[in-house]
C-alpha positions as CSV (number, residue, x, y, z in Angstrom):
1,X,148.7,133.1,147.2
2,X,152.2,134.6,147.5
3,X,153.7,136.6,150.7
4,X,157.0,138.3,151.1
5,X,160.1,136.7,152.6
6,X,159.7,138.4,155.6
7,X,156.2,136.8,156.5
8,X,157.1,133.5,155.4
9,X,160.0,133.6,157.9
10,X,157.4,135.0,160.7
11,X,155.2,132.0,159.8
12,X,157.9,129.3,159.9
13,X,159.5,130.5,162.8
14,X,156.1,129.8,164.6
15,X,156.6,126.1,163.8
16,X,160.1,125.7,165.0
17,X,162.4,126.8,161.8
18,X,165.4,128.6,162.4
19,X,165.7,132.3,160.7
20,X,167.7,135.1,161.5
21,X,166.4,138.0,163.3
22,X,164.9,140.6,161.4
23,X,162.4,143.7,161.0
24,X,160.2,145.1,158.1
25,X,160.6,149.0,157.4
26,X,158.6,151.0,155.2
27,X,160.8,154.2,155.3
28,X,164.8,154.6,155.7
29,X,164.1,156.0,159.4
30,X,162.6,152.8,160.6
31,X,165.1,150.8,158.5
32,X,167.7,152.7,160.7
33,X,165.4,151.7,163.8
34,X,165.3,148.0,163.2
35,X,169.3,148.1,162.7
36,X,169.7,149.6,165.9
37,X,167.6,147.1,167.8
38,X,169.4,144.0,166.1
39,X,172.8,145.3,166.8
40,X,175.6,144.5,164.4
41,X,178.3,144.3,162.9
42,X,176.6,143.3,159.7
43,X,173.3,143.8,158.6
44,X,171.4,142.7,155.5
45,X,168.8,145.1,153.9
46,X,166.4,143.3,151.4
47,X,164.1,144.6,149.0
48,X,160.8,142.9,149.7
49,X,158.7,142.2,146.4
50,X,157.0,138.9,145.1
51,X,159.6,138.0,142.7
52,X,163.3,135.6,142.7
53,X,166.5,136.9,141.9
54,X,166.4,139.8,143.9
55,X,170.2,139.7,144.5
56,X,171.1,140.1,141.0
57,X,168.0,142.3,140.0
58,X,168.5,145.7,138.7
59,X,167.1,149.1,139.6
60,X,165.7,151.4,137.1
61,X,166.3,154.5,139.1
62,X,169.9,155.8,139.2
63,X,169.3,156.9,142.8
64,X,169.0,153.3,143.8
65,X,172.7,152.5,142.8
66,X,174.1,149.7,140.7
67,X,173.9,147.4,143.5
68,X,171.1,144.4,143.5
69,X,167.7,144.3,145.9
70,X,169.8,142.4,148.6
71,X,172.7,144.4,150.1
72,X,175.1,143.3,153.2
73,X,176.3,146.7,155.0
74,X,178.8,147.3,157.9
75,X,177.0,150.3,159.5
76,X,173.7,152.0,160.7
77,X,174.1,154.6,158.4
78,X,174.4,152.4,155.5
79,X,171.5,150.6,156.3
80,X,169.9,154.0,156.0
81,X,171.1,154.9,153.0
82,X,170.3,151.7,150.9
83,X,167.0,151.5,152.3
84,X,166.3,155.0,151.2
85,X,167.7,154.3,147.9
86,X,165.3,151.0,147.6
87,X,162.5,152.1,148.7
88,X,160.1,153.8,146.1
89,X,162.7,152.3,143.3
90,X,161.7,149.9,140.6
91,X,163.4,146.4,141.0
92,X,163.6,144.4,137.9
93,X,164.5,140.7,138.3
94,X,164.3,137.9,135.8
95,X,161.0,136.8,137.5
96,X,159.4,140.3,137.6
97,X,159.0,140.6,134.1
98,X,160.8,143.7,132.0
99,X,158.2,146.4,134.4
100,X,159.7,145.3,137.4
101,X,158.1,145.7,140.7
102,X,158.3,148.8,143.2
103,X,159.9,148.1,146.3
104,X,157.5,149.5,149.1
105,X,158.9,147.6,152.1
106,X,162.5,146.4,152.9
107,X,163.7,143.4,155.5
108,X,166.4,144.5,157.8
109,X,168.1,141.3,159.0
110,X,171.2,140.3,161.0
111,X,174.3,139.1,159.2
112,X,175.3,135.5,159.9
113,X,178.8,133.9,159.1
114,X,178.0,131.8,156.3
115,X,180.0,128.8,155.9
116,X,178.0,126.7,153.5
117,X,175.0,126.9,151.2
118,X,172.3,124.7,150.1
119,X,168.8,124.1,148.7
120,X,165.8,123.0,150.0
121,X,162.3,122.9,149.2
122,X,158.8,121.1,149.9
123,X,155.9,121.0,147.6
124,X,152.9,118.9,146.4
125,X,154.1,115.9,144.1
126,X,150.8,115.3,142.4
127,X,152.2,112.3,140.2
128,X,153.0,110.7,143.7
129,X,150.3,112.2,145.8
130,X,152.5,113.4,148.6
131,X,154.6,116.0,149.6
132,X,157.7,115.7,148.2
133,X,161.5,117.0,149.8
134,X,163.9,118.7,147.2
135,X,167.5,119.1,148.4
136,X,170.9,120.3,146.7
137,X,174.1,121.4,147.8
138,X,174.1,123.9,145.4
139,X,172.1,126.5,147.3
140,X,171.9,130.1,145.8
141,X,171.4,129.0,142.4
142,X,168.0,128.4,140.6
143,X,167.0,124.9,140.9
144,X,166.2,124.6,137.3
145,X,169.4,125.1,136.2
146,X,170.8,122.8,138.9
147,X,168.3,119.9,137.4
148,X,169.6,120.4,134.0
149,X,173.5,120.7,134.4
150,X,174.2,118.6,137.7
151,X,170.7,116.4,138.3
152,X,172.8,114.1,140.3
153,X,173.0,116.7,143.0
154,X,169.3,116.9,143.9
155,X,168.2,114.7,146.6
156,X,164.6,114.2,146.2
157,X,162.6,112.3,149.8
158,X,158.7,111.7,149.3
159,X,156.8,111.8,152.4
160,X,154.0,108.9,152.4
161,X,150.9,111.0,153.9
162,X,149.5,108.0,155.8
163,X,152.8,108.2,158.0
164,X,154.0,112.1,157.7
165,X,157.6,113.0,157.9
166,X,159.6,110.7,160.0
167,X,162.9,111.4,161.6
168,X,164.7,108.9,158.8
169,X,163.4,111.1,156.0
170,X,165.0,114.0,157.4
171,X,168.4,112.1,158.2
172,X,168.2,111.1,154.4
173,X,167.9,114.9,153.2
174,X,170.7,115.9,156.1
175,X,173.1,113.2,154.6
176,X,172.5,114.2,151.0
177,X,173.3,117.9,152.0
178,X,176.4,116.3,153.2
179,X,175.7,117.8,157.2
180,X,177.9,116.3,159.7
181,X,177.6,115.7,163.6
182,X,175.6,118.0,165.2
183,X,174.2,119.6,162.0
184,X,172.2,116.7,161.3
185,X,169.9,116.9,164.5
186,X,169.6,120.5,163.6
187,X,168.6,119.6,160.2
188,X,165.9,117.0,161.5
189,X,164.1,119.6,163.7
190,X,164.5,122.2,161.0
191,X,162.5,119.9,158.5
192,X,160.1,118.8,161.0
193,X,159.0,122.2,161.5
194,X,159.0,122.8,157.8
195,X,156.9,119.8,157.1
196,X,154.4,120.7,159.9
197,X,154.2,124.4,158.5
198,X,153.7,122.8,155.2
199,X,150.8,120.9,156.2
200,X,149.3,123.1,158.7
201,X,148.8,126.1,156.5
202,X,147.9,124.5,153.7
203,X,151.0,125.6,151.4
204,X,151.6,124.4,148.1
205,X,155.3,125.3,148.3
206,X,157.8,126.2,150.7
207,X,161.4,127.3,149.3
208,X,164.4,127.8,151.4
209,X,167.2,129.1,149.0
210,X,169.7,129.5,150.5
211,X,169.5,127.2,153.4
212,X,172.8,127.9,155.1
213,X,174.9,126.2,157.3
214,X,176.9,128.4,159.9
215,X,180.7,128.5,160.8
216,X,179.2,127.5,164.0
217,X,177.2,124.9,163.0
218,X,173.5,125.9,162.8
219,X,171.3,125.4,160.1
220,X,169.3,128.6,159.2
221,X,166.8,129.7,156.7
222,X,168.7,132.8,155.0
223,X,165.6,133.2,152.7
224,X,162.3,131.9,152.6
225,X,159.3,131.6,149.8
226,X,155.8,130.4,150.5
227,X,153.0,130.1,148.1
228,X,149.7,128.8,149.6
229,X,146.6,126.7,148.1
230,X,143.9,129.6,147.7
231,X,141.0,127.0,148.4
232,X,142.5,126.5,151.9
233,X,142.4,129.6,152.6
234,X,139.2,130.1,154.2
235,X,140.9,128.2,157.0
236,X,143.8,130.5,157.2
237,X,142.3,134.1,158.5
238,X,145.9,134.9,159.6
239,X,147.5,134.0,156.2
240,X,144.8,135.9,154.5
241,X,146.0,138.8,156.1
242,X,149.5,138.9,154.6
243,X,148.2,139.3,151.2
244,X,149.4,142.1,149.5
245,X,147.3,143.1,146.6
246,X,149.9,146.2,145.2
247,X,152.2,143.0,144.4
248,X,149.6,141.1,142.2
249,X,147.9,141.9,138.5
250,X,145.5,144.0,138.8
251,X,143.4,142.5,136.3
252,X,143.7,139.4,138.1
253,X,142.6,140.7,141.2
254,X,139.2,141.9,139.5
255,X,139.0,138.8,138.0
256,X,138.8,136.7,141.3
257,X,136.0,138.8,142.2
258,X,134.2,137.2,139.8
259,X,135.4,133.5,140.7
260,X,137.2,133.7,137.0
261,X,140.3,131.9,136.7
262,X,142.3,134.7,134.6
263,X,146.1,135.1,133.6
264,X,147.4,138.0,131.6
265,X,150.1,137.0,128.9
266,X,151.7,138.9,126.2
267,X,149.5,138.5,122.9
268,X,146.6,140.1,121.4
269,X,144.0,137.6,121.0
270,X,141.7,137.5,123.8
271,X,140.5,134.3,124.9
272,X,137.4,133.1,126.9
273,X,136.9,129.5,127.2
274,X,135.0,126.9,129.8
275,X,137.4,124.8,131.1
276,X,141.1,124.8,131.8
277,X,141.7,121.9,129.5
278,X,140.0,123.6,126.8
279,X,141.2,127.0,127.5
280,X,145.1,125.6,127.2
281,X,144.1,123.9,123.8
282,X,142.6,126.9,122.3
283,X,145.6,129.1,123.2
284,X,147.8,126.2,121.7
285,X,145.7,126.3,118.5
286,X,145.6,130.1,118.0
287,X,149.6,129.8,118.1
288,X,149.5,127.0,115.5
289,X,147.5,129.5,113.1
290,X,150.1,132.4,113.8
291,X,148.5,134.3,116.6
292,X,149.6,135.0,120.1
293,X,146.7,134.8,123.4
294,X,146.6,137.8,125.0
295,X,145.2,135.7,128.3
296,X,144.3,132.6,130.2
297,X,140.3,132.6,130.9
298,X,138.4,130.0,132.4
299,X,134.9,131.1,133.1
300,X,134.4,127.8,134.7
301,X,131.5,125.0,134.1
302,X,128.5,126.8,135.9
303,X,129.2,130.4,135.1
304,X,126.1,133.0,134.9
305,X,125.3,135.7,132.6
306,X,126.8,138.3,134.9
307,X,130.0,136.3,135.1
308,X,130.3,135.6,131.5
309,X,129.8,139.7,131.2
310,X,132.9,140.6,133.9
311,X,135.1,138.0,131.8
312,X,134.3,139.7,128.6
313,X,135.0,143.1,129.8
314,X,137.8,141.8,131.9
315,X,139.5,140.7,128.3
316,X,138.9,144.1,126.8
317,X,140.5,146.1,129.7
318,X,143.8,144.9,128.3
319,X,144.6,147.9,125.9
320,X,146.7,144.8,123.9
321,X,143.8,143.0,122.9
322,X,143.2,143.5,118.8
323,X,140.6,140.7,118.9
324,X,138.6,138.2,120.8
325,X,137.8,134.3,120.4
326,X,135.3,132.9,122.7
327,X,135.5,129.2,122.9
328,X,132.5,127.4,124.6
329,X,131.8,123.6,124.6
330,X,128.6,123.4,126.7
331,X,128.1,120.9,129.1
332,X,127.3,122.0,132.5
333,X,127.4,125.5,130.8
334,X,124.5,126.4,128.7
335,X,125.6,128.2,125.4
336,X,122.6,130.4,125.5
337,X,123.9,131.7,128.8
338,X,127.4,132.6,127.1
339,X,125.6,133.8,124.0
340,X,123.5,136.5,126.3
341,X,126.6,137.3,128.6
342,X,128.7,137.9,125.3
343,X,126.0,140.1,123.6
344,X,125.3,142.1,126.9
345,X,129.0,142.8,127.8
346,X,129.5,143.9,123.7
347,X,126.8,146.5,123.8
348,X,128.0,148.0,126.9
349,X,131.7,148.1,126.3
350,X,131.1,149.3,122.5
351,X,132.9,146.5,120.8
352,X,135.6,147.7,118.5
353,X,137.8,144.6,117.7
354,X,136.6,141.7,115.8
355,X,134.9,138.8,117.7
356,X,135.0,135.2,116.8
357,X,132.5,132.8,118.7
358,X,132.5,129.1,118.4
359,X,129.9,127.4,120.4
360,X,129.0,123.5,121.0
361,X,126.9,121.4,123.1
362,X,124.1,122.2,125.4
363,X,121.5,124.5,123.9
364,X,123.8,125.5,121.1
365,X,121.3,126.3,118.9
366,X,119.4,129.1,121.2
367,X,123.0,130.4,121.7
368,X,123.5,130.8,117.9
369,X,120.3,132.3,117.4
370,X,120.9,134.8,120.2
371,X,124.2,135.9,118.8
372,X,122.5,136.1,115.0
373,X,119.9,138.5,116.1
374,X,122.0,140.6,118.1
375,X,122.9,142.8,115.6
376,X,126.3,142.7,116.3
377,X,129.4,142.0,114.1
378,X,130.1,138.6,115.5
379,X,132.1,135.9,113.4
380,X,130.8,132.3,113.7
381,X,133.1,129.5,113.7
382,X,132.1,125.5,113.1
383,X,135.0,124.2,115.2
384,X,138.0,125.1,117.0
385,X,140.3,125.2,114.1
386,X,138.1,127.3,112.3
387,X,137.6,129.9,115.0
388,X,141.3,129.9,115.3
389,X,141.8,130.5,111.8
390,X,139.2,133.2,111.5
391,X,140.3,135.3,114.3
392,X,143.9,135.4,113.2
393,X,142.6,136.1,109.8
394,X,140.7,139.1,111.3
395,X,143.3,140.2,113.5
396,X,145.4,141.1,110.7
397,X,142.9,142.3,108.3
398,X,141.9,145.3,111.3
399,X,145.8,145.5,111.9
């Protein structure tokens, strides 16, 4: 689960992480009120969407102006004017996709005297089974660009979960960021709080970009991004309440209601598979045969007929889908259950695109009989390669 910048800052501040003062606003008038409360002489008006690169982003609407989604202003009148321009407009960034995202709230923040910008993040390092701290003196840039062009500027510190974070971990990061004097002590406190927030809230990522050193020597999170492990959210009702469903893909929201793992893609061949690894292999082999997957969809190992039906209907709700490939390897999942769900859904939605089904494993013969007796135009496949070739061919012939 993702949250907005202002929400991440509110959570981090509770753990002692230093953030600028600010307030969220849903109207231009509210933005004006927040600015008056903060006092001047400089304010920052920030669009709040679930996408990075807001400062370099562009608005689709003329009324929003040519400036990006993060603007520094020097009067309360400009705070109100810029907030009014952003709210209700669509911001397109390199992470939002070409459709962009509508700005429904803005964050008004006090300005600060920036001397340096750095990069700082914490994430789960699955290779080492620990939390890894990543830091760089190159703040404000995409860390992927830094890693590709100047990898020597990235500092990595792994924290053993048995000991937790220690002051020496923090000092190593601080020295890597070329902090000096009192800045090192401030960074130690900052990192301790950040790590405690990461663990306590079951986060999967905390990213501060930029982390700034002010002219006065303070270390402050000028931006903040937090992602959370969905499996741990039941422990954090307060974090769950921060979810902004308007920022999420409607199809993915619907999938979550049925315990389906679903991600929308740009292709034309819908996929329904059991198991994440098999789903990825299915998408790959579709590409090998000249097709393009429209989604990632894992129905799981213990799906019911109802869940399979919901998955099938979800695939067909995508107008880009021109064909469907069902690829099931029955272990815990029974092939006859999948077949019953596919038949039920196809009848309910009046299937009008090619459908290829490959079944293998538990109750495979029963599953094939259900499909054969359904009277539906279902194309049977012997193996995964055969299935991919048949669905790509069927889609091309139907075009």
